[in-house]
C-alpha positions in Angstrom: 0.0 0.0 0.0 2.6 2.6 1.1 5.0 1.5 -1.8 2.4 2.6 -4.4 1.9 5.9 -2.7 5.5 6.5 -2.7 5.9 5.6 -6.3 3.0 7.8 -7.5 4.4 10.8 -5.4 7.9 10.3 -6.8 6.5 10.1 -10.5 4.5 13.2 -10.0 7.7 15.1 -9.1 9.5 13.7 -12.2 12.1 12.0 -10.1 13.9 8.8 -10.8 14.5 6.3 -8.1 18.1 7.4 -8.1 17.0 11.0 -7.4 15.0 9.9 -4.3 17.7 7.7 -3.1 20.2 10.5 -3.4 18.1 13.1 -1.5 17.1 10.6 1.2 20.5 9.2 1.7 22.1 12.6 1.9 19.8 13.5 4.8 20.8 10.6 6.8 24.4 10.6 5.7 24.1 7.2 4.2 25.7 6.2 1.0 24.2 2.7 1.0 20.8 4.1 -0.2 20.4 3.4 -3.9 17.7 2.9 -6.6 17.5 -0.9 -5.4 16.3 0.2 -1.9 13.6 2.5 -3.5 12.6 -0.2 -5.6 12.1 -2.6 -2.6 10.0 0.3 -0.9 7.8 0.7 -4.0 7.2 -2.8 -5.1 7.3 -4.7 -1.9 6.3 -2.1 0.8 9.7 -2.5 2.5 9.7 0.9 4.0 11.9 2.0 6.9 10.2 1.2 10.3 11.4 4.2 12.1 8.9 7.0 12.2 11.6 9.7 11.8 12.7 8.1 8.5 9.2 7.9 7.2 8.7 11.6 8.3 11.6 12.6 6.1 10.3 10.6 3.2 7.0 12.3 3.5 8.5 15.7 3.5 10.6 14.9 0.5 7.5 13.7 -1.5 5.1 16.4 -0.2 2.9 13.7 1.3 0.6 13.9 4.5 2.3 12.0 7.3 -0.6 9.8 7.8 -0.1 8.5 4.2 2.9 6.6 5.4 1.5 5.7 8.6 3.2 8.4 10.7 1.5 9.8 13.8 1.1 13.5 13.3 1.4 14.3 17.0 4.7 12.7 17.3 5.9 14.6 14.1 4.9 17.9 15.6 6.8 17.2 18.8 9.9 16.2 16.9 9.9 19.2 14.4 9.0 22.0 16.8 12.0 21.3 19.1 15.0 23.1 17.9 18.2 21.3 18.1 20.7 22.4 20.6 23.5 24.5 19.1 26.6 22.4 18.6 28.6 24.6 16.1 30.6 27.4 17.2 31.5 29.4 14.1 34.7 30.7 15.4 36.1 27.3 16.4 34.7 25.7 13.1 36.4 28.4 11.1 39.7 27.9 12.9 39.4 24.0 12.3 38.8 24.4 8.7 41.8 26.9 8.4 43.9 24.0 9.8 42.4 21.4 7.4 43.3 23.7 4.6 46.9 24.1 5.8 47.3 20.4 6.2 45.7 19.5 2.8 48.0 22.1 1.1 51.0 20.1 2.2 49.7 16.5 2.4 46.2 15.3 2.8 43.1 15.4 5.1 41.3 12.5 3.2 41.0 10.5 6.5 39.0 13.4 8.1 36.4 13.7 5.3 33.7 11.8 7.3 34.1 14.5 10.2 34.1 17.4 7.8 31.0 16.0 6.1 29.4 15.8 9.6 30.3 19.3 10.3 28.5 20.4 7.1 25.4 18.5 7.9 25.5 20.1 11.5 25.8 23.5 10.1 22.9 22.8 7.7 20.7 21.5 10.4 21.3 24.7 12.6 20.7 27.3 10.0 16.9 27.3 10.3 17.1 28.0 14.0 19.7 31.0 13.9 18.9 34.7 14.1 19.4 36.7 10.8 23.0 38.0 11.8 24.0 34.5 12.8 22.4 33.0 9.7 24.7 35.0 7.6 27.9 33.7 9.6 26.6 30.2 9.3 26.0 30.5 5.5 29.5 31.8 4.9 30.8 28.9 6.9 28.7 26.4 5.0 29.9 27.6 1.6 33.5 27.5 2.8 33.2 23.9 4.0 31.2 22.8 0.9 34.0 24.1 -1.3 36.7 22.5 0.7 35.0 19.1 0.5 34.7 19.6 -3.2 38.4 20.1 -3.4 38.9 16.6 -1.6 36.5 14.9 -4.1 38.5 16.7 -6.9 41.7 15.3 -5.8 40.2 11.8 -5.7 38.8 12.5 -9.3 35.3 12.1 -8.2 34.2 15.1 -10.3 30.5 14.3 -9.9 30.6 14.8 -6.1 33.0 17.6 -6.3 30.6 19.5 -8.6 27.6 18.5 -6.4 29.2 20.4 -3.4 30.4 23.3 -5.6 26.9 23.6 -7.0 25.7 23.8 -3.5 28.3 26.3 -2.6 27.2 28.4 -5.5 23.6 28.3 -4.4 24.6 29.5 -1.0 26.8 32.3 -2.3 23.9 33.5 -4.5 21.8 33.4 -1.3 24.3 35.6 0.6 24.3 38.0 -2.4 28.1 38.6 -2.1 29.9 39.1 -5.5 33.3 38.1 -3.8 31.9 34.8 -2.7 30.2 34.1 -5.9 33.5 34.8 -7.7 35.2 32.5 -5.3 32.9 29.6 -5.8 33.0 30.0 -9.7 36.7 29.9 -9.7 36.9 26.7 -7.6 34.2 25.1 -9.8 36.2 26.1 -13.0 39.2 24.3 -11.7 37.0 21.2 -11.3 35.6 21.6 -14.9 39.2 21.9 -16.1 40.4 18.7 -14.4 37.4 16.9 -15.7 38.4 18.0 -19.2 35.5 20.4 -19.9 37.4 23.4 -21.0 34.5 25.4 -22.2 32.7 25.2 -18.9 35.9 26.0 -17.1 36.6 29.2 -19.3 32.9 30.1 -18.7 33.1 29.9 -14.9 36.5 32.0 -14.9 35.0 34.7 -17.1 31.7 34.8 -15.1 33.8 35.0 -11.9 35.8 38.0 -13.2 32.4 39.8 -14.0 31.8 39.7 -10.4 34.7 42.2 -10.1 36.1 40.9 -6.8 38.1 43.2 -4.7 40.6 40.8 -3.5 43.8 41.1 -5.5 44.6 37.3 -4.7 41.3 36.3 -6.4 41.7 38.6 -9.2 45.2 37.3 -9.9 44.3 33.7 -9.6 41.3 34.1 -11.9 43.7 35.4 -14.6 46.1 32.6 -14.1 43.6 29.9 -14.0 42.1 31.3 -17.2 45.3 31.4 -19.0 46.0 27.9 -17.7 42.9 26.4 -19.3 43.0 28.7 -22.4 46.4 27.1 -23.1 45.3 23.5 -22.6 42.3 24.3 -25.1 44.7 26.1 -27.6 44.8 24.8 -31.1 46.6 27.5 -32.9 49.2 30.3 -32.2 46.7 32.9 -31.8 44.5 31.2 -29.0 47.9 30.3 -27.3 48.9 34.0 -27.4 45.6 34.9 -25.7 46.4 32.4 -23.0 49.7 33.8 -22.2 48.2 37.4 -22.3 46.0 36.2 -19.3 49.2 35.0 -17.5 50.6 38.5 -18.1 47.6 40.1 -16.4 48.1 37.6 -13.4 51.9 38.4 -13.4 51.2 42.1 -12.8 49.3 41.3 -9.7 51.7 39.2 -8.0 53.5 41.9 -6.0 50.3 43.4 -4.6 49.0 39.9 -3.6 52.0 39.4 -1.3 51.0 42.4 0.7 47.4 41.4 1.1 45.9 39.1 3.5 44.7 35.7 2.1 41.4 34.8 4.1 40.1 32.6 1.3 43.4 30.5 1.3 43.9 31.1 -2.5 47.6 30.9 -2.4 48.1 33.1 -5.3 52.0 33.5 -5.4 55.0 33.2 -7.6 55.4 29.5 -7.0 51.9 28.6 -8.2 52.2 31.0 -11.0 55.3 29.3 -12.3 53.8 25.8 -11.9 50.6 26.8 -13.9 52.6 28.4 -16.6 54.8 25.3 -16.9 51.7 23.2 -17.3 50.4 25.7 -19.7 53.5 25.2 -22.0 52.9 21.5 -22.0 49.1 21.6 -22.2 48.0 22.1 -25.8 46.7 19.1 -27.7 48.8 20.3 -30.7 52.4 19.2 -30.3 53.8 22.1 -32.3 52.3 24.5 -29.7 54.0 22.7 -26.7 57.4 23.7 -25.4 59.3 21.6 -22.9 62.1 24.1 -22.8 59.9 26.9 -21.7 58.3 24.6 -19.1 61.7 23.7 -17.6 62.4 27.5 -17.4 59.2 28.0 -15.4 59.9 24.9 -13.1 63.4 26.2 -12.4 61.6 29.0 -10.4 59.8 26.5 -8.2 61.9 25.6 -4.9 62.0 21.8 -4.2 60.3 21.1 -0.9 59.8 17.5 0.1 57.8 18.3 3.1 55.0 19.7 0.8 54.2 16.4 -0.8 51.1 17.8 -2.9 53.2 20.5 -4.5 56.3 18.2 -5.0 54.2 15.5 -6.6 52.5 17.9 -9.1 56.0 19.7 -9.9 57.7 16.3 -10.4 54.8 15.1 -12.7 55.3 18.2 -14.8 59.0 17.6 -15.0 58.3 14.1 -16.2 55.9 15.4 -18.7 58.5 17.7 -19.9 61.2 15.1 -20.3 58.7 12.8 -22.1 58.0 15.8 -24.5 61.8 16.2 -25.0 62.2 12.5 -25.8 64.4 11.8 -22.8 62.5 8.6 -21.9 64.7 7.2 -19.2 64.6 10.5 -17.4 60.9 10.8 -17.7 60.4 7.4 -16.4 62.6 8.1 -13.3 60.9 11.4 -12.5 57.5 9.7 -12.9 58.5 7.2 -10.3 59.5 10.0 -7.8 56.1 11.8 -8.5 54.3 8.5 -8.0 55.8 8.0 -4.7 54.9 11.4 -3.4 51.3 11.0 -4.8 50.9 7.6 -3.3 52.0 9.0 0.0 49.0 11.4 0.3 46.6 9.4 -1.9 46.3 12.0 -4.6 44.3 10.1 -7.1 44.4 12.9 -9.6 48.1 13.0 -9.7 48.4 9.1 -9.7 46.1 9.1 -12.8 48.2 11.8 -14.4 51.3 9.5 -13.9 49.3 6.5 -15.2 48.8 8.5 -18.3 52.5 9.2 -18.7 53.2 5.4 -18.3 50.7 4.6 -21.0 52.4 7.0 -23.4 55.9 5.7 -22.3 54.7 2.0 -23.3 54.1 3.1 -26.8 57.7 4.4 -27.2 60.9 2.4 -28.3 61.6 2.5 -24.4 58.4 1.0 -23.6 59.7 -2.6 -23.0 62.4 -1.5 -20.6 62.4 -2.9 -17.1 62.1 0.7 -15.9 58.9 1.4 -17.7 57.7 -2.0 -16.4 58.5 -1.1 -12.9 56.6 2.2 -13.1 53.7 0.3 -14.5 53.7 -2.1 -11.4 53.9 0.8 -9.0 51.0 2.4 -10.8 48.9 -0.7 -10.5 49.9 -1.0 -6.8 48.2 2.3 -6.2 45.4 2.0 -8.6 44.4 -1.6 -7.7 45.8 -2.3 -4.2 43.5 -5.4 -3.9 45.8 -7.3 -6.3 48.8 -6.8 -3.8 46.9 -7.4 -0.6 
């Protein structure tokens, strides 16, 4: 009986079973809810027994509580009692700053569950806050959502990354703060670039610039990121020149950014500028537009710091890519191994996949049957398919 009611209400909303599963699972922080669960509810009346879970289901589907066998008096008691405040904005902000600092050097992947819990706690408290408090909570929520998105992006889970970035974008629009909107658009553009959607990335960076942010760090990183993706999309000399003109705009802002506070943890500085420009020289799909020599010139400006494994892994990957572009295959293989080791230590899936791509290219060269390339392939498999080595 209840199953057919759920199915009719779901279809009336135009939802798939996957849609309902995602919404319901997010509320209870469960990833095990899937379309098969919804099918069991609808076809066999296998609904959750707990009233609270049926309450949520009724609310999602705009159904009367009685339609799913929930006592209305019980619901009213539960829903009119505001939760005790458990989030201290100042403490949560400081904790997020520490998470960002740690992730900049290594990783906070093991803390993801705690961070997601904090997001849900913030979300649950917003309806019960006063207007001044609500603004603080919304800013905090958007900041946490964007940080979680960066964690998912590093694991190449672009769907989840974009999910949280879209949520942050909705919050930023609700706040009606151009600076926050520009920030969210910039970070979403990076995800689109990593995903390979250059058109969407450029669109987000340009839309962010139209917000006219006052932060010099944000202005600079927008020009730099725009140049980066333009170079990766360039198919002729003219479009590549446009990309490096964007880098020129960014370069002009570097000195001013040093003297500005960086509350958004953008990290727009010379080191990141040179890394992005090195990547740009190696990024075009047209070989004639790539230049390993120019990339190495940029990488020479980046100090080697083994304690900052994320930065070291990416810098090493770019070096390996440059050597491969130059035809120095043994060197490309060795540097790839160094980059892979650093990437594995922080479980940076995005860098591991980049190096996996280098390995596949190396295999197709005249050096492809060498023991060194075979070893690189084995180490890649160890990280990509750890179950084979358990």
